Structure formats: C-alpha cells, structure tokens
C-alpha angles and dihedrals in degrees: 000000000000105000094226111025113071096002095134096044091048092051093049093048088052092051094063100095089053092045091052091048090050091057092048093048102037112017103036097082093052091045090054091049091050090049091052092051091050094044090055088063091055101221113211098204139010128224117194120206124192148118134224117341090000089057089060089050088051090052088055088052089052091059091046095048095047097043103032103029101028092232119140112234141194136188114240124241099213095191090068085070104028099039104024101031093228118167124201134192101252098171110153091003118131111222113196116190116193119196134151094213101020088217110105110116096222092053091050095044096046092046092049089050090050091053091049088050091059102267127146100238128208128174124200110197146144090234118063090185094056126122089246094055089050094059098046128086093222131027136191119200110208092202094216094144125225114336110200103169112089095232108076113231115144093034089057097054091040090053091050092052093046091051091048091053090047093053092045088052092050090056095043097256127136100219092232093150089069093068090088094059103087094053093044090048091052090052091053095047091051088067094074096131090054090055092045089057090050091048091058088061091059101035093111099038113139096196138005134200121207126194143172141142135233117353090358095061094082087052091056090050094047093047090051090052091050092050093049098046096045108031097020091230110149103245121186120199125201138167108248090247093053092046089063091051096075113309091081086079091072094055114107138154093273108056111065121238117209113202122193104208116190122206095242142039095327090057091047091051090050094053097091088051091052089050091053092047092052090048089056091052093246120177091243122196113187128198106194146061123000094251092056094045090051091060095048133083089247138342155151121255113223119214095227103130107148094003112127114250092240091063097046095085089069087063100032094067095053100077089042092054088051091046092053090048095049095044090051093052091046089054091053097251134125114244091194094067115029113191120264095010134115127199093237111041110202109205123172 
C-alpha cells in the first residue's frame, strides 16, 4: 500500500473484525435489553430514517424486520417534515434513525418530529453524545471508535451487526449465529493481494453496474457508493428484478457488472439475472459462493458455509470495500479524502 494515500481508510477497513467483536462482547446485552423494551410496546409499523451509507444499513434493517420480525417497514422521506412541514400520526410506529455521526440537522429534526407525533424512537449511531441520540427515547452505540477516513467502512458493518442483534432481540432470539463473524471477517481481509489483482482488471473502467437481490441488495448499493466516492467511477446499483425491467439494455461486454450472490434464497432469485448477463457477454464479477464465482469472468469466493443468509451482508461488503480502495490507489487518487466531500454531511 502507498504509505500516504489511503492510510486511514486501510486502517479502518482492517479494524472491522475487532469492531464486530466489540459489539458482540460489549454492546449485545444492552441491545437485547433495548429490543425487549421496544417489543413490549408492540409497534405496528417501522419507519427507517437515514442518509448515505447509513441509508444502505437501514435498507438491510428493512429486509431483516420484514422477513425475520414480520413487521412492515418503510423508508422515511425527511423532506416531507423538514421542507414541507407535514405531520403524521405515528402512534405505535417504531422510528429507527441510523447515522454514523448523529449530527445532520434533517435527521435530528425529523426524528424529533416523529417523537412528538407519538412514535417510539430509536437512534443507532457511533456517537452517544450526538444531537440525534439526545432526541430519541432509545439509543444504540455501535462502538466502532473514531472513523477519520471520509468513506465509511467500519461504521457500516458495525451498524449492520447492531441492527441484526436488535431485530433478533425483537423476535426473542439471542443472535448466537453472529459469533462467527469476526473470525470470518479477518479471513476475508487477509486476502488483500487477491483483491489488488482484481482491482488491476477494473482500473480503467468507465462505468460499473452492481446488482443483487434480497439481503444482498443493500451490499450492492453500498459498494456502488464506495466506488463512486473514492474512485469517481459512475456505479449504478439495481436489484436484479429492476435490472431486467429496462437497465439490462445498457449492459455490454465492456462495462463490468458486479453481482453480489448470497448463499440462500436471494442468490437463487438472482440466478435468472446472472443467466441473462452471461448471455449478453457481460464482464461479470461475482462476490459469493465458489460455484457462482467459477461461472463468472472474475470473482471473490466468500467463506460463508453454514452462515445464515441474513448475516452474509456483513461479510459481502468487505472485499468490495477493498476493491474500491485498491482501484482508487491504482487510479492515482486518495481514498481518504474524496473531492468535494465532508465527513459529516449536514442536510436540512
């Protein structure tokens, strides 16, 4: 690695196994207690509020809540409150706001308004002293530690794990399956040279398309965001179903397609999409099981044997974070400091 460019992002990517272990060892009991208190109030609906990387974590929570807990969910449109002054009846609605910093004014204002409208409010942040944490009834600290590089990495995976433990707590589970994650994450991050070789293949890409289905879809969206904000490559993310409804026409044998293929029902649902992509001669990069990678142009095999599908996104994003990092270095740019971006984005 270049000793100057990307030093902070590389260090924070490497911290993720320890960050995951910290949640399991220190935060899990409090998360379960918070989940019990919320479950006792029997929320009828969930609204998820977030921006950027945290929005992708919230989308993951949407899949978890609808599939694992049987709770219908929606993603908030904050401008209905902050720009239009709309007020809804949120009695017995659980509003979960996910934010790394907990400092963006629109997140704080819309969450405060939700609480005043009768909602059960929960914030999930990396800053327990943030304005957002102060206005919510419940708070979960993801304990990721300071994140100095502009692209969020460890706060994303820490948010995913915290949200998984929350949903397991809501349904009376103990989240024991997550204990394998730190060791599996360390095994993936040790394969840096493999990712660097793959990055050389895509150094000159002018555009990328990312796709997945089910639990893997938030991974595709987060990986696209990482590629755009670090390497400046336009990266378009679609669910596999949506890709077939029009955007497939832009796929050719020049622009790479990255497919996140879960070992489970999401991967099975994506199979017809993979077949169509191969038929079009797409340069197909697969993150997933050995059998799927073998049939692609290139790929990264995930060590997920026996790991439930709902936990695989916490691992799926790791090689894609590394890929974005390595492509950025290969293009002569600094992933620590993308142009025109600030660590805390204050939207209103």
